[in-house]
N, C-alpha and C positions, 0 to 999 in steps of 0.2 A: 503493499499499499505505500502510496505518494504521500507526502506532506501537503498540506493546502497553504502553509504560512510558516515562515522561519522570523525569528525575532528574540527578544530576551524579556525576562520577567524583571522589573526592576521595585525592588523596594526599599526603602532608606538609600543607602550608597552601595547595595548589592545589585548585582545584575547577572542573571542566570537565563545563558543561551538555551533556548527550547524550541521545537518544532510542533506545528499543530497539526495533529490528524483527527478526521470526524470519528465520533463515537458513536454514532448511530447509521442504519443502513437502508437506504430507500429501495433496494435491489426487490426485496420482497413484495412490494406493491404492484399490483397488476395494471399496468397501463391498456390504452384502448385508442385506438384510430378512430376518427370519423369517415364512414365511408356512404357511397352513393347507394342507395338500396337495391337498385336494379343490377347492377353491373358489378357492386364491392370495389369501384375506383374509390381511391383516397380524395378527401375534399382539399382543396387549395384554397389558400384564403389571401385577398387581394386588398391593398389598403386602399379603400374607396374613397372618395370624397363626399362628404354627403351635400355640397351643394353643387357640385356640378356633377355628381354620380358618374365618376369616372374613376381608373386606377390613380394613384400617384407615386411616382418614382421615391427612392430614398432620399435624393440629395435635395427635394422640395418638401421633406418632412421636418418640422421643428417641435420642440416640447413648449406646452402651456398650461399655467396653473390657472385653473377655474377658481375665480374670487367671487364670481357672481353666477347665475343660470345665463351661460353663452358669453359670457365676459372673460375674456383671457389675458392674463400678462405673457409674453413670451421671452422665454430665455434663451440664449444662445450658449456657446462651448466658453464664452469668457466669463459667465455669469459663473456658471458651474465652477470654474478653475477660482472665482475670486471666493466662491464659497466652501473651497475644498480645505481640509484640514491637513495638515504637513505631515506627512506618516514617518514614523519616529523608528518602525520596526521595534518598537517596544510597547510592553503592557505596564503601564505604570499604576501599580498599586496604591490608592489613595487613602484606604484605610480598612482597618478589621472590625468586623460586626459579628455578634452572635449568630449561628446559624437559625437558631429558632425566632429570631427578630424579621425574616425574610420573608414577605409573603411568597407562596409557591407560584402563585400567578405572574412573577415577574421574570420567571426561569424560562427561556426559549429552547436554546439550542446548544448542546455538550459538545465539547472537543477535548480530546487527548492531548495533555501536553508532555512530551519525551524530552530530556535531556540532549544537547549536544554535545560534541565531544569538549571535555574540560568542565562540563555543566554539572557533573553528577554528585560530587557533595553537596554544594547548594542548593540543588534540587532536593536531596533529600533532606536536608537541613529544615528549608522551607516547609516541605511536607508534614516531618514529625511535628514542627511549631504549630501548624495549622490543626494537625489532629489531636495536639495534647491540649491546645486552649479552646476546641472547637469553635474555630472562628471562621470566617471566611474573608477573603480579600475582596476588596471590591476597587475596582479600576476603570479604566478607560484603554482603548485599542483602536487604531486606524488602520483599517484592512479593507481591501476589494472596492476601487473604486473611490478611495478616500472617504469611505464611509466611516463616521465614528461611532464605537459600539460600547455601550455600559458592559461590563462584564464581572463574574464573580469567578474567584480561584476556590475550589473546594478541593477536599480528600476523598478519592473513592477506591477502596482497598490500598494498592500501593500507587497508585496514579494522582498527579495533581491534572485536575479537570477544569477546563474553562469553559464557564457556560455564558454565552450571549443572553444578556437580559434584555427585558422591555424598559422602556422609561415610564416615569409616573403618568404621563398624559397619555399614554397608551392603554391603560386599564379604564375600564368602563364603571363611573362611578354608581356605586350601589344605591346612592340615593334614588335613583330614578326607578326602583324596583319597590315592589310591597312584598314583605316573606310574613308570613303566619307568625301570632304571636306565641309565646309557651303558655301563656294565661290558662289557656283552655285544656292543658295539658295535666291528668290527674297524676297524683303519685304513685297509685297502684300501677296504672299503664308505664309510666317512667321506669318503675323498678322491675316490670316484667320484660319491657324493650331493653333494658340494660342488661338482664339474664340472658336473653336471647343473643345479645352481642358478645356475651361471656361464651354461650356454647358454639357461637361461629369464628371464634378467636383463634387464629393459627398465626404459624410464622410464615411470612412471604416469601413464597416460591414461585416467582414468574414463569419460570418453565411449565407449571402446571396450566397454562392459559395459552390458547392459541387463536388466532382470527380466524373463528369460524367461517366468517363471510367469503374470505379469501379463498380458503379451501375449498368451500363448496362450489365459488365460482371456476376453481380450477378443474374440479370433478367434470361441472358441465361441459367446461372448453376442451377437456380431452374425451369427452363423451360425443360430444359433436364432431370432433376430429374422425372419430370412428362411425359416423353416421348414426349414433343412439341419440334417443330424446328423452330426457331424463323429467317425468312428472312431478310438478312442484304442489305441495299442499300449503294454502293459504293461512299463516298464523291467526289465531284469535286475538282480538284485543281484549287484553288484561282490563278489567272494569277494577275503579279505585275501591278500596275496603271501605264499607259502611261504618259509620262513627258508632253505631249499636252493636256491630261485630267486630269492632277493635279488639277488645279484651278477649274474646273467643279464637279470633285469628292469631293472636299475639300466643293465648295459651297453647294452641294445637302447633305453632311453630317453635315454640319452645321444647315440646314434647319431642317434636320430629328431628329437632336439632340435638336434643340430647340421645336419641337412638342412634344417630349419625355418628354422633362423637363417641358413645359407648362401642359400637362395631368398630370404628377406627382404631380404639384404643386395644379393642381385645384382638385385632387382625397384627397389631404390633407387637403385642405380648407373644403370642403365638409364633410369630417370626423371630423374636429375640432369644425364646426359649427353644426353637428347634433346633436339634444337634446338628452339627455339619455332618454331610453324607461321607462317610470314608472311602478312601480310593480302592477300587477293586484288588484283591490280594493277586500279586503275579504268580504263576503256578511254577513249583518249585522244578528245576531241570535235573532230572537225573544225572549223576555222575557216570561217567564211563569206566569201565572198570579194564583194566588190562588184560 
């Protein structure tokens, strides 16, 4: 895998040369092309002027900011150069904050940071300092077309990970929504709901989960390649639980959860207690007599 950026982490007077590698994969996503229904030919998009109703060549296209409906300010390359932030090839850590103080909505895209030659010791030092203090480094970096990003540097296992963050004005203000009040939640209902959460509690194991929609799509694609049509049943729309039935549903869910947890624990005990199957004994060879 090739690095997507090379530079350095700077905190205080310490510089650590690093390389960035993407931490997530998009290859698992299924992509589609748009086709003409009657002949399966791919669709081509032309840049059409809405006023003249004809295609426009690239050299006649400019960028405009719409400040009001149908009103634009046109920007040229000189304007973009004037706004650009100088690329310093450095991720400048400006402060360290407690990881629990950061709203998860701010995190966007993660990247692995690997030390370049000569930066191994300083890399390990910063990693262990962040790990011990349970802090996250917050800084700025300029990369890709001089775009400036707010970033967080955190520790995951033995790696320093840089995560591009959203700016505060990118988050939707929750004051525009109305959420249910907790005043109508009765203590008995809350206690039972907490018990239900407890019965379903387990250590997070991401490998247990898979993208069923993607898997189903691939099954259908493979079947169609072989000329097989798969019949699909429409799922039933779940109905909201009636307020009067809430306690009953909670009780039933709790009993169901306890049964599942009991079966899981029993299976684990059986597996742990099961003796290892001994290897089959090799047949003894007869000694040759002279």
